[in-house]
VEXDREN-2710 file (C-alpha; in Angstrom, 1 decimal):
% VEXDREN-2710
k/r/px/py/pz
1/MET/-24.9/-0.1/-8.8
2/LEU/-21.4/-1.8/-8.9
3/VAL/-20.5/-5.4/-8.9
4/SER/-17.6/-6.9/-7.0
5/LEU/-16.4/-10.3/-6.0
6/LEU/-15.4/-10.8/-2.4
7/LEU/-13.2/-13.7/-1.4
8/ILE/-14.7/-15.7/1.4
9/LEU/-11.5/-16.7/3.3
10/PRO/-11.2/-20.2/4.9
11/ALA/-9.9/-18.5/8.1
12/THR/-9.9/-14.9/9.2
13/ALA/-6.4/-13.4/9.2
14/GLY/-5.2/-13.3/12.7
15/ALA/-7.6/-15.9/14.0
16/LYS/-6.5/-18.7/16.2
17/SER/-5.2/-21.7/14.2
18/SER/-3.0/-24.6/14.6
19/PRO/-0.8/-26.7/12.3
20/GLY/-3.0/-29.0/10.3
21/GLN/-5.9/-26.6/10.2
22/ILE/-4.1/-24.0/8.0
23/ASP/-1.5/-24.1/5.3
24/CYS/1.6/-22.0/5.9
25/ASN/3.1/-21.1/2.5
26/GLY/1.3/-24.0/0.9
27/SER/1.7/-26.7/3.5
28/SER/0.5/-27.4/7.0
29/ARG/3.8/-29.1/7.7
30/LEU/5.6/-25.8/7.5
31/CYS/3.5/-24.1/10.2
32/GLU/5.6/-25.5/13.1
33/ARG/8.9/-24.5/11.5
34/LYS/10.7/-21.3/12.3
35/LEU/11.2/-18.8/9.5
36/ASN/14.9/-19.7/9.3
37/GLU/14.0/-23.4/8.9
38/VAL/11.9/-22.9/5.8
39/VAL/13.1/-22.5/2.2
40/LEU/11.4/-19.7/0.2
41/PRO/11.3/-19.4/-3.6
42/GLY/12.7/-16.0/-4.4
43/SER/13.5/-13.5/-7.2
44/HIS/16.5/-11.2/-7.8
45/ASN/15.7/-7.6/-8.9
46/ALA/12.0/-8.5/-8.7
47/MET/10.8/-5.1/-9.9
48/SER/12.8/-5.3/-13.2
49/ALA/10.2/-7.0/-15.4
50/ARG/9.8/-7.5/-19.1
51/GLU/6.1/-7.4/-18.5
52/LEU/6.5/-3.7/-17.5
53/ASP/8.7/-2.9/-20.5
54/TRP/11.9/-2.4/-18.5
55/PHE/15.2/-2.1/-20.3
56/ASN/17.4/-5.2/-19.7
57/PRO/15.0/-6.8/-17.3
58/ASN/16.0/-9.6/-14.8
59/GLN/12.4/-10.9/-14.6
60/THR/9.7/-11.9/-17.1
61/TYR/6.8/-11.1/-14.8
62/SER/5.8/-8.2/-12.5
63/ILE/5.9/-8.5/-8.8
64/PRO/2.2/-9.4/-8.4
65/ASN/2.5/-12.1/-11.1
66/GLN/5.6/-13.5/-9.4
67/LEU/3.6/-13.8/-6.2
68/ASP/0.8/-15.6/-8.0
69/ARG/3.4/-18.0/-9.4
70/GLY/4.8/-18.8/-6.0
71/ALA/7.6/-16.3/-5.2
72/ARG/7.8/-15.7/-1.4
73/ALA/11.0/-13.7/-1.1
74/MET/12.0/-10.8/-3.3
75/LEU/15.1/-8.6/-3.7
76/PHE/14.2/-5.1/-5.0
77/ASP/15.8/-1.6/-5.2
78/THR/14.4/1.7/-4.2
79/TYR/15.3/5.2/-5.4
80/TYR/14.2/8.8/-5.3
81/GLY/13.1/10.1/-8.7
82/ASN/11.6/12.9/-10.7
83/GLN/9.2/12.3/-13.6
84/GLU/10.2/14.4/-16.6
85/PRO/7.8/15.8/-19.2
86/ASN/8.4/12.9/-21.6
87/GLY/7.3/10.5/-18.9
88/GLN/10.7/9.1/-18.0
89/VAL/11.9/9.1/-14.5
90/SER/15.4/10.5/-13.6
91/ASN/17.3/9.5/-10.4
92/VAL/17.5/12.0/-7.5
93/PRO/20.4/11.5/-5.0
94/LYS/19.4/10.3/-1.6
95/ALA/20.2/13.5/0.3
96/GLU/18.5/15.7/-2.3
97/GLY/15.5/13.4/-2.5
98/LYS/15.1/13.5/1.3
99/ALA/15.4/17.3/1.4
100/THR/12.9/17.9/-1.5
101/ASN/10.4/15.1/-0.5
102/ALA/11.0/13.5/-3.9
103/LYS/8.8/10.6/-5.0
104/LEU/10.0/7.0/-4.3
105/TYR/10.4/4.5/-7.1
106/LEU/11.5/0.9/-7.8
107/CYS/14.4/1.2/-10.2
108/HIS/17.5/-0.6/-11.1
109/VAL/20.7/1.6/-11.2
110/SER/19.0/4.1/-13.5
111/CYS/15.4/4.9/-13.3
112/ARG/15.5/5.6/-17.1
113/PHE/15.8/1.9/-17.6
114/GLY/12.5/1.4/-15.8
115/ALA/10.6/2.9/-12.9
116/THR/7.6/1.8/-11.0
117/ASP/5.8/3.9/-8.3
118/LEU/6.8/2.3/-5.0
119/VAL/3.5/2.9/-3.2
120/SER/1.4/1.5/-5.9
121/GLU/3.5/-1.7/-6.1
122/LEU/3.4/-2.1/-2.3
123/ARG/-0.4/-1.8/-2.4
124/LYS/-0.5/-4.7/-4.8
125/ILE/1.6/-6.7/-2.3
126/ALA/-0.8/-5.8/0.5
127/LEU/-3.7/-6.9/-1.7
128/PHE/-2.0/-10.3/-2.3
129/LEU/-1.6/-10.7/1.5
130/GLU/-5.3/-9.7/2.1
131/THR/-6.5/-12.5/-0.3
132/HIS/-3.8/-15.0/0.8
133/PRO/-4.0/-15.0/4.6
134/ASP/-1.6/-18.0/5.1
135/GLU/1.4/-16.7/3.2
136/VAL/4.6/-15.3/4.8
137/LEU/6.9/-13.1/2.7
138/VAL/10.4/-11.7/3.0
139/PHE/11.7/-8.6/1.2
140/ILE/15.3/-7.4/0.9
141/ASN/15.5/-3.8/-0.1
142/GLU/18.7/-2.5/-1.8
143/ASP/17.9/0.9/-0.4
144/TYR/19.0/4.3/-1.9
145/VAL/16.3/6.2/0.1
146/ASP/15.9/7.3/3.7
147/PRO/14.5/4.5/5.9
148/VAL/11.8/6.8/7.4
149/ASP/10.7/7.8/3.9
150/PHE/10.5/4.1/2.9
151/ALA/8.5/3.4/6.1
152/THR/6.1/6.2/5.1
153/ALA/5.6/4.5/1.7
154/VAL/4.9/1.2/3.4
155/GLU/2.3/2.7/5.7
156/THR/0.7/4.7/2.8
157/ALA/0.3/1.4/1.0
158/THR/-1.3/-0.2/4.1
159/LEU/1.4/-2.9/4.0
160/ASP/2.2/-2.1/7.6
161/ASP/-0.9/-4.1/8.6
162/TYR/1.2/-7.2/7.8
163/LEU/4.7/-6.3/9.1
164/TYR/6.6/-8.5/11.4
165/THR/7.6/-6.3/14.3
166/GLY/9.6/-8.7/16.4
167/PRO/13.4/-9.2/16.6
168/ALA/15.5/-10.5/13.8
169/GLY/16.0/-13.8/15.6
170/PRO/15.1/-16.0/17.2
171/TRP/12.4/-16.1/14.5
172/PRO/8.8/-17.2/15.2
173/SER/7.3/-20.2/13.4
174/LEU/5.3/-19.6/10.2
175/GLY/2.2/-20.6/12.1
176/GLU/2.8/-18.0/14.7
177/MET/3.4/-15.4/12.0
178/VAL/0.1/-16.3/10.3
179/GLU/-1.8/-16.3/13.6
180/SER/-0.5/-12.8/14.5
181/ASN/-0.9/-11.6/10.9
182/GLN/2.7/-10.4/11.0
183/ARG/3.6/-12.0/7.8
184/VAL/6.1/-9.7/6.1
185/VAL/9.7/-9.4/7.1
186/MET/11.4/-6.3/5.7
187/LEU/15.2/-6.2/5.5
188/ALA/17.4/-3.2/4.4
189/GLU/20.6/-3.8/2.6
190/LYS/22.2/-0.5/3.8
191/ASP/20.2/1.6/6.3
192/ALA/17.3/0.7/8.6
193/ALA/17.8/3.4/11.2
194/GLY/14.8/4.8/13.0
195/VAL/12.3/2.2/11.9
196/PRO/11.7/-0.5/14.5
197/TRP/10.3/-3.2/12.1
198/TYR/13.1/-2.6/9.5
199/HIS/16.2/-4.8/9.9
200/GLU/19.6/-4.0/8.4
201/MET/20.8/-7.2/6.9
202/GLY/24.5/-6.7/7.6
203/THR/24.0/-6.6/11.4
204/GLY/23.0/-10.2/11.8
205/PRO/19.6/-11.0/10.2
206/LEU/21.0/-12.5/7.0
207/ARG/24.1/-14.2/5.6
208/GLU/24.5/-15.0/1.9
209/THR/26.6/-16.7/-0.8
210/PRO/28.7/-14.7/-3.3
211/TYR/26.6/-12.3/-5.4
212/SER/28.0/-12.5/-8.9
213/PHE/28.6/-15.4/-11.2
214/GLU/29.4/-14.2/-14.7
215/ASN/28.7/-15.5/-18.2
216/ASP/29.0/-19.3/-17.4
217/PRO/26.2/-21.5/-16.1
218/ALA/28.7/-24.1/-15.1
219/LEU/29.6/-21.9/-12.1
220/LEU/26.3/-22.9/-10.6
221/THR/25.7/-26.3/-12.2
222/SER/29.1/-28.1/-12.2
223/SER/29.5/-30.5/-9.2
224/ASP/33.2/-29.5/-9.1
225/LEU/32.4/-25.9/-8.5
226/LEU/29.4/-26.1/-6.1
227/ASP/31.5/-25.9/-3.0
228/GLU/33.3/-22.7/-4.2
229/SER/30.0/-21.2/-5.2
230/CYS/28.8/-21.5/-1.6
231/ARG/31.7/-19.6/0.1
232/SER/30.9/-16.8/2.5
233/GLY/29.5/-13.6/1.1
234/ARG/28.1/-10.6/2.9
235/GLY/26.8/-10.8/6.4
236/GLU/28.8/-13.7/7.6
237/ALA/30.8/-11.7/10.2
238/ALA/27.6/-10.7/12.2
239/ALA/25.6/-13.9/11.4
240/THR/24.3/-16.2/14.1
241/ALA/22.5/-19.6/14.1
242/ASP/19.2/-17.7/13.7
243/SER/20.3/-15.7/10.6
244/LEU/18.4/-16.2/7.3
245/PHE/20.6/-17.6/4.5
246/LEU/20.3/-16.1/1.0
247/MET/21.5/-18.2/-1.9
248/ASN/22.2/-15.8/-4.8
249/HIS/21.6/-18.0/-7.9
250/TRP/21.8/-16.3/-11.3
251/ILE/24.3/-15.8/-14.0
252/SER/25.3/-12.1/-14.6
253/THR/25.9/-11.1/-18.2
254/THR/28.9/-8.9/-19.0
255/GLY/29.6/-7.2/-22.3
256/SER/28.2/-4.4/-24.3
257/SER/24.5/-4.9/-23.4
258/PHE/24.6/-6.4/-19.9
259/GLU/21.2/-7.8/-20.7
260/PRO/20.3/-10.8/-18.5
261/ASP/20.0/-14.0/-20.5
262/ILE/16.9/-16.1/-20.0
263/GLU/18.8/-19.0/-21.6
264/TYR/21.1/-19.1/-18.6
265/ALA/18.0/-19.2/-16.4
266/LYS/16.6/-22.2/-18.2
267/ASP/19.8/-24.0/-17.2
268/VAL/20.4/-22.8/-13.7
269/ASN/16.8/-22.7/-12.5
270/ARG/16.2/-26.4/-13.0
271/LYS/15.0/-28.1/-9.9
272/GLU/17.9/-30.5/-9.7
273/VAL/20.4/-27.7/-10.1
274/LEU/18.9/-25.6/-7.3
275/VAL/18.5/-28.6/-4.9
276/ASP/22.1/-29.8/-5.5
277/ARG/23.6/-26.3/-4.9
278/ALA/21.5/-25.7/-1.8
279/ARG/22.6/-29.0/-0.3
280/ALA/26.2/-28.1/-1.2
281/CYS/25.8/-24.8/0.6
282/GLU/24.3/-26.6/3.6
283/GLN/27.3/-28.8/3.8
284/ARG/29.9/-26.0/3.5
285/ARG/28.1/-23.4/5.6
286/GLY/26.2/-25.6/8.1
287/PHE/22.8/-24.1/7.2
288/LEU/20.3/-24.8/4.5
289/PRO/19.6/-21.7/2.4
290/ASN/16.3/-20.1/3.2
291/ILE/15.9/-18.0/0.1
292/LEU/16.6/-19.2/-3.4
293/ALA/16.9/-16.0/-5.4
294/VAL/16.9/-16.3/-9.2
295/ASP/16.5/-14.3/-12.4
296/PHE/13.4/-15.0/-14.6
297/PHE/11.2/-16.5/-11.9
298/GLY/8.7/-18.7/-13.6
299/THR/11.5/-20.2/-15.8
300/GLY/12.6/-23.6/-14.5
301/ASP/11.2/-24.9/-11.2
302/VAL/12.2/-22.8/-8.2
303/VAL/9.0/-23.6/-6.4
304/GLY/9.5/-27.3/-6.9
305/ALA/13.1/-27.0/-5.6
306/ALA/11.9/-25.3/-2.5
307/ASN/9.2/-27.9/-2.0
308/ARG/11.8/-30.7/-2.2
309/LEU/14.2/-29.0/0.2
310/ASN/11.2/-28.4/2.6
311/GLY/10.2/-32.0/2.3
312/VAL/6.6/-31.2/1.1
313/ALA/4.7/-32.3/-1.9
314/ALA/3.7/-30.2/-4.9
315/ARG/0.0/-29.2/-4.8
316/ALA/-2.5/-27.1/-6.5
317/LYS/-3.9/-24.0/-4.8
318/LEU/-6.8/-22.1/-6.3
319/SER/-8.0/-18.6/-5.4
320/SER/-10.0/-15.8/-6.9
321/GLY/-9.0/-12.2/-7.0
322/ARG/-11.0/-9.0/-7.7
323/VAL/-13.1/-8.4/-10.8
324/ARG/-14.1/-5.3/-12.6
325/PRO/-17.3/-3.6/-11.4
326/THR/-20.4/-4.0/-13.6
327/LYS/-24.0/-3.0/-13.6
328/VAL/-27.1/-3.9/-15.6
329/ARG/-30.6/-2.8/-16.4
330/ALA/-33.5/-5.1/-15.4
331/GLY/-34.4/-7.5/-18.2
332/ARG/-30.9/-7.5/-19.7
333/HIS/-28.0/-9.8/-19.5
334/ALA/-25.5/-9.4/-16.7
335/THR/-22.0/-11.0/-16.8
336/ILE/-20.4/-12.3/-13.7
337/GLU/-16.7/-12.9/-14.2
338/VAL/-14.9/-15.2/-11.7
339/PRO/-11.1/-15.1/-12.1
340/VAL/-9.5/-18.3/-10.8
341/THR/-5.7/-18.5/-10.3
342/ASN/-3.7/-21.7/-9.5
343/SER/-0.9/-20.3/-7.4
344/GLY/0.3/-23.8/-6.4
345/ASP/2.9/-25.9/-8.0
346/ALA/0.8/-28.7/-9.4
347/ALA/-2.1/-28.8/-11.9
348/ALA/-5.7/-28.6/-10.5
349/THR/-8.1/-31.0/-12.3
350/SER/-11.9/-31.1/-12.5
351/VAL/-12.2/-27.4/-12.0
352/ARG/-15.8/-26.3/-11.8
353/VAL/-17.6/-23.1/-10.9
354/CYS/-21.3/-22.9/-10.0
355/ALA/-23.4/-19.9/-9.4
356/LYS/-26.5/-20.0/-7.2
357/VAL/-28.7/-17.2/-8.5
358/PRO/-31.8/-16.1/-6.5
359/ARG/-34.9/-16.9/-8.5
360/LYS/-36.2/-13.3/-8.2
361/VAL/-33.1/-12.2/-10.2
362/SER/-32.6/-14.8/-13.0
363/THR/-32.9/-18.4/-13.9
364/LYS/-30.1/-20.6/-12.6
365/PRO/-27.1/-20.9/-15.1
366/LYS/-25.3/-24.1/-15.8
367/CYS/-22.1/-24.9/-14.0
368/LEU/-19.0/-24.0/-15.9
369/ARG/-16.1/-26.6/-16.2
370/ARG/-12.5/-26.7/-17.1
371/GLY/-10.6/-30.0/-17.4
372/GLU/-7.4/-28.7/-15.9
373/LEU/-5.7/-25.5/-14.7
374/LEU/-1.9/-25.7/-14.8
375/ALA/0.3/-24.4/-12.0
376/GLY/0.8/-20.7/-12.3
377/ALA/-2.1/-20.4/-14.7
378/GLN/-5.2/-18.1/-14.5
379/THR/-8.6/-18.3/-16.2
380/VAL/-11.8/-16.4/-16.0
381/PHE/-15.2/-18.1/-15.8
382/ARG/-18.0/-16.0/-17.2
383/PHE/-21.7/-16.4/-16.3
384/LYS/-24.3/-14.6/-18.4
385/LEU/-27.5/-14.0/-16.5
386/LYS/-30.7/-12.6/-18.0
387/THR/-32.1/-10.6/-15.2
388/ARG/-35.9/-10.5/-14.7
389/LYS/-37.7/-7.3/-15.7
390/LYS/-39.0/-6.7/-12.3
391/SER/-35.7/-7.2/-10.4
392/ARG/-34.2/-4.2/-8.6
393/GLY/-31.4/-3.2/-6.3
394/ILE/-28.4/-5.4/-5.3
395/ALA/-28.5/-9.2/-5.7
396/ILE/-26.0/-11.4/-3.9
397/VAL/-25.0/-14.4/-6.0
398/PRO/-23.0/-17.1/-4.2
399/VAL/-20.4/-18.8/-6.4
400/LYS/-18.6/-22.0/-5.5
401/VAL/-15.3/-23.1/-7.0
402/THR/-14.4/-26.8/-6.7
403/SER/-11.5/-28.8/-8.0
404/SER/-9.1/-31.6/-7.1
405/ALA/-7.5/-28.9/-4.8
406/GLY/-10.7/-28.5/-2.7
407/SER/-13.3/-25.8/-2.8
408/TYR/-14.0/-22.3/-1.7
409/GLY/-16.7/-19.7/-2.2
410/VAL/-17.0/-16.1/-3.5
411/ARG/-19.9/-13.8/-3.7
412/ALA/-21.0/-11.6/-6.6
413/LYS/-22.9/-8.3/-6.0
414/VAL/-25.1/-7.6/-9.0
415/GLY/-26.5/-4.1/-9.1
416/ILE/-29.8/-4.0/-11.1
417/ARG/-31.3/-0.7/-12.3
418/PRO/-34.9/-0.3/-13.6
419/THR/-35.4/-0.6/-17.3
420/ALA/-35.1/2.7/-19.1
421/ARG/-38.5/4.1/-20.1
422/LYS/-39.1/4.7/-23.7
423/ARG/-39.8/8.2/-24.7
424/SER/-43.2/8.8/-26.3
END
């Protein structure tokens, strides 16, 4: 018998809701706002992560961990590739990749620098959406693959269950997107032909600032240079009042290594810097940026900057993901592991987890407590249950997680097998 934890969601995805009853991207106040009226914390080259041992990475954390830390918009690159006998992946040109049905990867320029299977990463995004039913995400794909092949990867990963299929403006409100469960907007940088839900960013859905600021944080932090940093970039010619506005906000490193420098991010990712530049861009361009795209998401306070620009308060938000399966023989100890993640932007206090174990299975364990769970942090609560010798089958163990952020429930399925008979 296997054990799994199933998240009991506060509302069924797609169920009727109204502002105040649900949180849209962390706040009920955002539910009434259209997508282009909301500021999203974002990451540049989101797939290029030190956590995955990529060469010269732009990010510290992988895409799933960025989502857990509050990223809601991501820029990533897709390529065709072939895996070589040594495990490395080599690039395959678009035309050849399409003709040979080559595998799709997330890469940056060269897949030898780092390559992540596209479908597997998209599945992790779909899992995040499954367990976070009130979150809306935007992805911008720097695409070097055929759009139909990309669409096939999205469908294989079951991410298509969450795709926004309407026009690229006027946009629905976040509440409407949550209610319809169409919570993922997918934009292509180059080619979206033949895929109805895919939108080519240069034809109107998105405007942006300049893309490259080299070697000097002052280009993004100096008050004298903010206006210049917000001048028109790509997409402006076709942009409308409904277009999303991308604020590219990172310092590129030139030189022999081209390695992105986290020390720059510590400077330019500060909340005050991001807010000041966003306001400068609003003044110059007439629109508040909707996406704050940075390197080294998790350094600085991009989420806090987005909250301030959205006019919402920081808050803790706890959730539990999946756990590894387990099984136990009757009369022995079973371990129930409850992972708890704070994906909000404030610390949760008085965190407590209590399991209600049926008497026929085991004696009731004590509640487990943590004083505080910081923003972006994760911990695992472990209950040890000594099962009764006569218990059999699957036992359902309700578990309640409470904190200053509220409460929610999960269920543990404990599979119990008979005690092994001793050989005579």
